LUMSE-685645 format. One record per residue (C-alpha): x, y, z. Coordinates in steps of 0.05 Angstrom, whole numbers, plus 32768, in hexadecimal, padded with zeros to 4 digits. Each point is the difference from the previous one (the first is absolute). Layout:
N
XYZ;...
END
This chain:
719
824A7D86813A;7FC380137FD6;7FD8803A8017;7FC07FF28025;7FD980297FCB;800E7FC97FCF;7FC47FDE801B;7FD5803C7FE8;7FE17FDD7FC3;7FDA7FD4802F;7FEF80318035;7FF1803D7FD6;7FB87FEC7FEE;7FF07FEE8048;801B8040801B;7FDB802B7FCD;7FC07FDA800B;8008800A804B;8006804A7FF7;7FC180017FD2;7FD87FD98033;80188028803B;7FEC80417FDD;7FBA7FE27FF3;7FF37FE58046;7FC680278021;80148022803F;8049800F7FEF;7FE680417FE2;7FB980127FF2;7FF57FFE7FB5;7FE1803C7FDD;7FBA7FED7FEC;7FE3800D7FBA;7FE780487FFE;7FCE7FF67FC9;8021802E7FD1;80267FF07FC0;80497FEA8006;801A80407FE5;7FD6802A8030;80077FD4803D;80218021803B;80447FE2800B;802E800D8039;80367FDE7FD8;7FEC7FFD7FB7;801C7FC67FD7;803680167FCE;7FEA801F7FBF;80157FDB7FBE;800980227FBF;80177FCA7FD0;7FD37FC28001;7FC2801B7FD8;801A80497FF2;7FD080188033;8014801D8044;7FE47FC8802F;80077FE88046;80217FBC8003;7FBE7FE58015;7FE380127FBC;80367FEC7FD1;7FF37FC77FCE;803F7FDB8014;80347FF88036;8034803A8005;804080068028;80178048800F;804A800C800D;800C8046801B;804080227FEB;800F80118049;7FF87FB58011;80357FEC7FCD;802E80378018;7FF77FEA804C;800E7FB87FF0;804180127FD9;7FEA7FE57FBD;8039800E7FD2;7FE67FE87FBC;7FBC800D7FE4;7FF57FB57FEE;800E7FEB8048;7FC280268016;7FD47FCB7FE0;80197FCD8030;7FCD8023802D;7FC67FED7FD3;7FDF7FBD800D;80087FD07FC4;803880267FE0;80447FE47FF1;804280227FEE;80357FDA7FD7;804080167FDF;80187FEE7FB9;803D80298018;800980378032;7FF280337FC9;7FC37FD97FE7;7FD07FF1803A;7FBC7FE27FF2;7FBF800F8026;7FC37FD57FF8;7FBC7FF38021;7FEF7FB68001;803F7FEE7FDA;80027FE47FBB;8038800A7FD0;80418020801B;803180217FCE;7FCE802F7FE0;7FC8800C8032;7FCD80157FCC;7FBF7FF88026;8002803B8030;7FEB80467FF3;80298038801F;7FEA804A8001;8022803D8019;7FCE8037800A;7FD67FE07FCA;80387FF67FCE;800B7FB67FEB;80487FE88005;7FF17FBB7FE1;80327FFD7FC8;7FE580017FB9;80287FCD7FD8;801D7FCD8031;7FC58009802F;80247FFE8043;800D802E803B;804480218008;8000800C804C;804980178005;7FF180397FD2;7FBB80178019;800F8049800E;7FDB80048044;802A8008803F;7FE27FE8803F;80068046801B;7FCE80197FCD;7FCA7FCC800E;7FC280148022;7FDF7FBC7FFD;7FFC7FC17FD9;7FBE7FDF7FF1;80047FB67FEA;7FBE7FE37FE6;800B7FB8800E;7FDA7FDD7FC4;7FF1800B7FB9;7FEC80477FF1;7FFB80057FB3;7FB8801D800B;802380408017;80467FFE7FDF;7FF87FD47FC3;80277FC47FE6;803E7FEC8024;7FE080148043;80007FB48007;80167FEA8045;800080448026;800880497FF8;8034802A8024;7FF2804C8002;8039802A801C;7FE780448015;80378032800B;7FFC803B8033;7FDE80417FE9;802E803A7FF4;7FD580288030;80167FD08038;804B80047FF2;8011804B8006;8047800F8015;80417FD77FF9;80087FB6800F;80427FD87FFE;80087FB8800D;803B7FD07FF9;80077FB5800D;80427FDB7FFC;80127FB88008;80347FF38035;80037FB28001;7FE87FC87FD5;7FE9802D7FC8;803180398008;7FF980137FB7;7FB78014800D;7FF2804B7FFF;7FBE80277FFC;8002804D7FFE;7FC3802A7FF9;7FF6804C7FFF;7FC2802B7FF4;7FEE804A7FFF;7FB8801A7FFE;7FD7803E800B;7FC380287FEE;800580357FCA;7FBD80237FF9;7FCC7FCA7FED;80377FCD7FF1;80197FCB8031;803F7FDF7FE5;80377FCD8012;80427FF17FDF;80237FC18016;80407FD97FF1;800A7FB68012;803D7FD57FF8;80027FB5800E;803A7FD07FF9;80147FBA8016;80397FCE7FF2;7FCD7FC77FFD;80087FBA801A;80447FEA8018;800E7FBE7FDB;7FE77FCD7FD1;80147FB97FF0;80317FF27FCA;7FEC7FD37FC4;80277FC87FE0;800D7FF67FB4;7FB87FE27FF7;7FDF803D8021;7FEF7FDC8040;800A80238044;80387FE9802C;800F800B804B;803580337FF0;7FEC804A8007;801380437FE0;7FEB80488009;7FBD80137FE3;7FFA803A7FD0;7FBA801A8004;800180468021;7FDC803E7FE9;8001804B8005;7FC3802C7FF0;7FF0804B8002;7FBA801E7FFD;7FEB804A7FFC;7FB7800E8008;7FD3803E8000;7FB98003801A;7FD4803B8001;7FB480118010;7FE2803F7FE6;7FBF801C801A;7FD7801F7FC8;7FC78016802B;7FCD7FDF802E;7FEE7FC87FCE;803E7FF07FDA;80477FE8800D;80397FEA7FD4;80337FCC8016;80417FFA7FDA;80377FCD8008;803E7FF37FD9;803F7FDA800C;80437FE67FE5;80217FBE8015;80447FE37FEC;801D7FBD8010;803E7FD77FFE;7FF87FB5800E;80387FCC8003;7FF17FBD7FE1;802A7FC4800D;801E7FE37FBF;7FEE7FBA8014;7FB780157FEF;80187FFF7FB7;802D7FC48000;7FEE7FEB7FBA;801C80427FE4;80437FFB8024;7FFF80498013;804180277FFB;7FE2803E801E;7FCC80048036;7FB880017FE8;7FEC8039802C;7FBF80277FFA;7FF7804C7FFC;7FC380277FF3;7FD6803E8008;7FB68008800F;7FD3803D7FFB;7FBA800B8016;7FD0803A8002;7FB580078012;7FCC80358007;7FBD7FF48023;7FC780328000;7FCF7FF9803D;7FBD80217FF9;7FCD80008038;7FC4802C7FEE;7FD87FE7803C;80087FD0803C;7FD97FC97FDA;802480047FBD;804780037FEB;802F7FE67FCB;80497FFF7FED;80267FFC7FBD;80447FE28000;80367FFE7FCA;80437FE0800A;803B7FEC7FD4;803C7FD78016;803D7FE27FDC;802E7FC88013;80437FF77FDF;802F7FC4800F;80427FF67FE0;80277FBF800A;803A7FEE7FD2;803F7FD78007;80357FE07FD5;7FFD7FB47FF9;80307FCC7FE8;7FEF7FC07FD8;80377FCC8000;7FDE7FD47FCA;7FE9802A7FC5;7FEF7FC67FD4;7FCA7FEB8032;7FDB80417FF6;800880097FB5;7FD07FE57FCC;80107FC07FDC;802A800E7FC4;801780428016;80457FE8800F;80257FDD7FC5;801E7FBB800D;80458001801C;7FFB804A8018;8009800B804B;7FDA8039801E;801E8020803D;7FDC80118042;7FDC80437FFA;7FE58038802C;7FC3802D7FF5;7FD680358022;7FB77FED8014;7FCB80258029;7FBD7FF98020;7FEA804A7FFB;7FB78011800A;7FD980407FFE;7FB780058017;7FD0803C8002;7FBA8005801E;7FCA80387FF6;7FC17FFA8026;7FC3802E8005;7FC77FF18031;7FBF80238013;7FDA7FEC8041;7FC3801E8021;7FDD7FF28042;7FB9800F8010;7FE67FFB8049;7FB57FF87FF7;7FEF7FF7804A;80207FE98041;7FF27FBA7FE9;801280027FB6;803D80167FD8;801B7FEF7FBB;804380097FDF;80097FF87FB5;803280117FCC;80297FF07FC1;80497FFD7FEB;802F7FF67FC5;80467FE68004;80367FF97FCC;80407FD6800F;803B80027FCF;803E7FD68004;80407FF97FD7;80367FCC8001;802A7FE37FC9;80107FC3802A;7FBA7FEE801A;7FD1801B7FCB;802C800D7FC1;7FE680478001;7FC780208023;7FB77FF38010;7FC5801D8026;7FC17FED8023;7FC3802B800B;7FC77FF68034;7FBE8023800B;7FDA7FF68041;7FBC80118020;7FF37FF48049;7FCC800B8036;7FF47FEC8049;7FBB800C8025;7FFE7FFE804D;7FBA7FFA801C;7FE87FF78046;7FB77FE77FFC;7FFE7FF6804C;802D80178039;801C7FBA8008;80127FF37FB6;802F80227FCF;80037FE57FB8;803580107FCB;7FF87FEF7FB7;803480127FCE;80267FEE7FC1;802D80157FC9;7FFA7FF57FB5;804280027FD8;80157FFD7FB8;80487FED7FF4;802180057FBA;80227FBD800B;7FCF7FD78027;7FBB801B7FEE;7FC780138030;7FEE7FE48043;7FDA8011803F;80147FFA804A;7FCA80018032;7FFC8003804D;7FC87FFD8034;80018005804B;7FCF7FFE803A;8018801B8043;7FD37FEF803E;800B802E8039;7FF27FE18045;801180418020;8028803F7FF1;803F7FDA800A;7FEF7FB87FE8;7FF97FEE7FB6;7FFB7FBE7FDB;801280087FB7;7FF07FD37FC6;8026800F7FBC;7FFE7FE07FBA;802E801D7FC9;801F7FEC7FBF;803F801D7FE1;802E7FF47FC4;804880047FF0;8013800B7FB6;803D7FDF7FDF;803680367FFD;8025800D7FBE;803C7FD88013;7FD37FC3800C;7FD480077FC4;802C80247FCC;80497FF5800E;803880067FCE;803A7FEE802E;804380047FDD;804180258007;8024802B7FCD;804A7FF98000;802880417FF7;804B800D7FFB;80107FB77FF2;80497FED8005;80287FE27FDC;7FEB80277FC1;7FFC7FC27FD3;7FC27FEC8027;7FDB80427FF4;7FE07FEA7FBD;7FDE7FC68028;7FED80218040;8004804D8000;7FBC80208009;7FD97FC07FFB;7FCB7FEC8034;80097FBA801C;7FEE7FD8803F;802380068043;803A7FD57FE8;7FFC80257FBD;7FDE7FC57FDF;7FC580107FD2;7FCE7FE08031;7FC280298013;7FC97FEE8032;7FC57FD97FEA;7FC5802A8015;7FB87FE78008;7FC2802C8004;7FF2800F804A;7FBF80148023;7FF48028803D;80047FE28046;7FC38002802D;7FF78000804B;7FBC7FF58022;80058014804A;7FD07FF2803A;800D80208044;7FDE80028043;801F802F8034;7FF0801B8043;80148044801B;800080128048;8012803E8029;7FFB8009804A;800E803C802D;80237FE5803F;800E80218043;8042801C7FEB;80057FF37FB7;7FE07FE97FBD;7FFE7FBC7FE1;7FF47FF17FB6;80007FBB7FE1;7FED7FE07FBE;7FFB7FB87FE8;7FFC7FED7FB7;7FEC7FBC7FE3;800B7FF87FB4;7FFB7FCF7FC8;801D80187FBC;7FFE7FDB7FBD;803880157FD2;7FF27FE57FB8;802780007FC0;804280138021;8039800D7FD0;80387FD38017;80407FE87FE0;804A80117FF3;801B80397FD8;80467FE77FF3;80247FFF7FBC;803C7FDA801A;803D80258015;80337FCA7FF9;80067FB67FEC;7FEB7FE98047;7FC5802E8003;7FC07FE37FDC;7FDD80307FD0;7FB680058015;7FC8802F7FEF;7FC07FDE8014;7FD180368019;7FB97FE87FFE;7FBE80098025;800A7FBD8025;7FF58005804B;7FC4800A802D;8006800E804A;7FD17FFF803C;801980298039;7FDE7FFF8043;801380158046;7FF780358035;802280418017;800080248041;801280478011;7FFB80208045;80158043801C;7FFF8015804A;800F80488015;800A80138047;801C803F801F;8044800A7FDE;80007FB87FE7;7FEB7FDA7FC2;7FFE7FB77FF2;7FF47FE47FBA;7FFA7FB87FEA;7FF47FDF7FBE;7FFC7FB77FE6;7FEF7FE07FBF;7FF57FB77FED;7FFD7FEB7FB7;7FEF7FBC7FE4;80097FF87FB4;7FEA7FC87FD1;801880067FB8;7FED7FD97FC1;801F7FFB7FBD;7FCB80107FC8;802C80097FC4;80097FD67FC0;804B80067FF3;801D7FD48035;7FF17FB78007;80397FF18030;7FE47FFF8048;8043801A801D;7FFF803C7FD1;7FB8800F8012;80108000804A;803880307FF0;7FD380307FDD;7FCF7FFF8039;8038800B8033;801A803D7FD9;7FBF80228013;800A7FF1804B;8046801A8009;7FED803C8029;7FC97FDB8027;800C7FFE8049;7FD47FD2802E;800C8027803D;8015804A8007;7FF680378032;801C8038802A;7FFE801C8048;8011804A800B;800380258043;800C804C8006;800980228044;80088049800F;8022800B8043;7FFB804A8005;803580377FFD;80067FF37FB5;80187FB88009;7FDE7FC67FD9;800F7FBA7FEF;7FE57FCA7FD0;80077FB67FF6;7FE57FD97FC5;80057FB97FEB;7FF17FE47FBA;7FFD7FB87FE8;7FEF7FDB7FBF;7FFF7FB38000;80047FD07FC4;801280377FCF;80247FD97FC9;80157FCF8036;802380398027;7FEE801A8044;8005804C800D;8002801F8048;801980438011;7FFE802A8040;8006804B7FFB;800780348038;8002804C7FFD;801380318038;7FF8804B7FF6;800580418028;7FE180427FEA;801080478017;7FD1803A7FF1;802380428001;7FCF80397FF0;7FF07FF57FB5;80367FCA7FF6;7FFB7FB6800B;803C7FD28004;7FFD7FB38002;80367FCC8007;7FF17FB77FFA;801D7FBB7FF9;7FE57FC57FD9;80157FB8800E;7FEE7FC47FD4;800D7FBA8012;7FF37FC67FD1;7FE97FC68028;80117FCA7FCC;803B7FF67FD1;7FD17FEE7FC4;800E802B7FC2;7FCB80357FEF;7FD77FD97FCB;803B7FEF7FD3;803E7FD88012;8028803B7FE6;7FE380318032;802B7FFA803C;8018802C803B;80427FF3801F;7FE9801E8044;7FBA7FF3801D;800680428027;7FF580427FDF;80048044801F;7FEC80467FE4;80048045801C;7FCD80367FF0;7FFF804D8008;7FC5802C7FF0;7FFC804C8003;7FBF80287FF3;7FF9804E8005;
END
C-alpha cells in the first residue's frame, strides 16, 4: 500500500499556508511593534538570520535583495544527509537528478539535465563551475558535510554580485572556521543494507599555535552505485532484462585551513587541498566504441587560496583574495571496430583487399586550471546606508586533445557594486550590478534592484527585479571533438589510423558549429517574510512568487554518432525561450528541543522554439523539451528533529519530486542518535534509515535500486 505521505503534493501548500496564517493571527502571540529605529538597529529578541552571499553585504534576511535559504551544517548532520547534493532537496524549487550514481545533477527551476550549466557554486568564495565543459562535478566537490558551517542558496539570478553563469541561483558553501574546530574529530558512516558499498570516513585535527588557528582534515567517500540497469538489444533499445550496474566511485580529499591574526586590523586566511578520484563507468555508455577495457575515470584536483582581511575601522573594511585550482581528468580505454572499411576514407583500401577488424586506444582526457584575483571593499556610511564595491580578474585554461585539439583559454574582467539604503524606517532599497568583459563573448552588464517594505521588525514584503547572463562555454562555441587512435592493431592499418584524429567512430566527421550568443534571464519576484515569537518557540516563514523569462537558451544535441544506429547530430543554437512562473514556500518552527521544517515549490513552464534551423514541428518540440528535463511541477520536503534529553535525538524527513522527466520520487529518511559527554570527550552513535516509497528509477531508467530499504550506521568521536 502506498504511504499516506504520497498525497503530500496536494496538502503541502495548504499546510504551509496554515502555518503562516496561524503565526500571523493576532492574539496567538503579541507581535513586536515597530520601534522607529532602522532595521539594523531595531531591538530584536530573536533577530532574523544574517546573510552574507546575496549582495556581498552582511544583511538581515529582511534586507536582502532576493530570497535566501539557509541550511545549517548541524541541520544536515542531524537529518542524516549522506551526500552533499541531497541537501538541496531541502531547498524549495530545487531538483536533484542523476546521470549516474557518480554523476548527480542539481538545479534550481530545472532546465537541461546532463551538464547543469546554469548554476553558480561557491566554496568560501571560490567558484567550482568548471571552465571548459561548464558543468558542476558534485561527486568530486571536496567539501565533507562535517566541515560545513552553513550553505546559503540565493534562489534567483545573481549575476549582479557573482557575474555571468550565476543564472538561475547561487549556492555558497561556507565551511567551519578553524577557530571553531580545535581538537580531534573522527566520524565514520557505513552502509549496512541496500547500499552496503557506501562508506564515508572523516577525520580532522586542529589547534591554536600562537596567532594561528589551523585545521587539517582527511575525507574519504565511496559507493558501489546503483544496483542494476536494463540490457539493450542489438538495435540499442532497452529490454526488460537487467544486469548489474557499474557506476561506483571512490574519492579521497585532504584539506588544510588556517587563519592568522596579524594584529587588531588584519587577518590572513589560507586554504589548500588535494583531491583524488576513481570513478567506474559502464561500458554501455560507449557502445559505439565496443570497449574492450572499462572506460573508467581517474583524476586529481588541487586548490589553494589566500585572503587578506583588513578592517581599519568599524565602518570600512576590505579583502583581497587570490586562488588557483586545477582539475585533471584521465579517461582512456581500448576499443574494437569490427568493420574497418566503414571508418576509412574512400579509396584508402584497394579493390579486392580485405581489411581485418582492428583495435585502438582512445581517450577523453581533460585538464583545466583557474586563477582568480578579487578585491572587495565595504563602506558603512551610517546605520541606514552601506556600499560594497570591487573588481576581479579570472583566467581559465583548458587542454584536451579530444575535445579541443589542443588547448585554449578565456579571460574575464569584472567590476561590481551594491548599495543598500534605508530612506525611511519602513523601506530598504538595494541597487547593484556587475559589468563584465569576456575574451570570448564581449562585454555586458547585469543589473538588480530591490525594494523591501517592513511592516514591522519581523514582517517584510520584498520586490526584486534582476537580469543575468550565461555565456556559451568553450565546448558549445568552439569544439573540435575527435579522437586520436593510438597503438592500432593489426599493424597494416597503422598508416591509415595511427595518430590521426577522427570522429567517435573514427570517421572524419566533425561538428558543424554555429556562432552562439549569451543566454539571458529576466526575473521578477515578490516575496513575503514573516517571523513570530510564540509562547514556547519561534516561527519563521517565507512565500515567494516569481515570473522569469529565459531568452536565447542554447538547446540541441551534441552527438557525433557512436554507431550505425545512433544518429549523428550537433545542432546547438540559440533557439528556445521559456517563461517560468510559480510560487515557493518555506517554513520553520522551533520549539523547546524540537524543530519542524517544511518546503514546497510549484513550477509552471511554457517553452517556445525561436530558432531558424528546424522546420519540423516534432524536432522543434524535442528541442524545447530538452530544456525542461529537470523541471519538476511539484517538489518539497518535511523535516522534524526532536531532542529527547540525555543525549538522545531523532529526526524524520520526507522528500518528494513529481513529474520530473515523467518519474515520481519519494523518500522517507529517519535518524536516531545517542551522545555521551565524558569530560572533554564526546561520543555519538547513530543509525540512518532510508525508504524509497516508489519503485520509479532515479531520473534515468538505468538508475535502479534492488532494495527500497537502506540502512547506515554512524559513529563519531570528538576530543
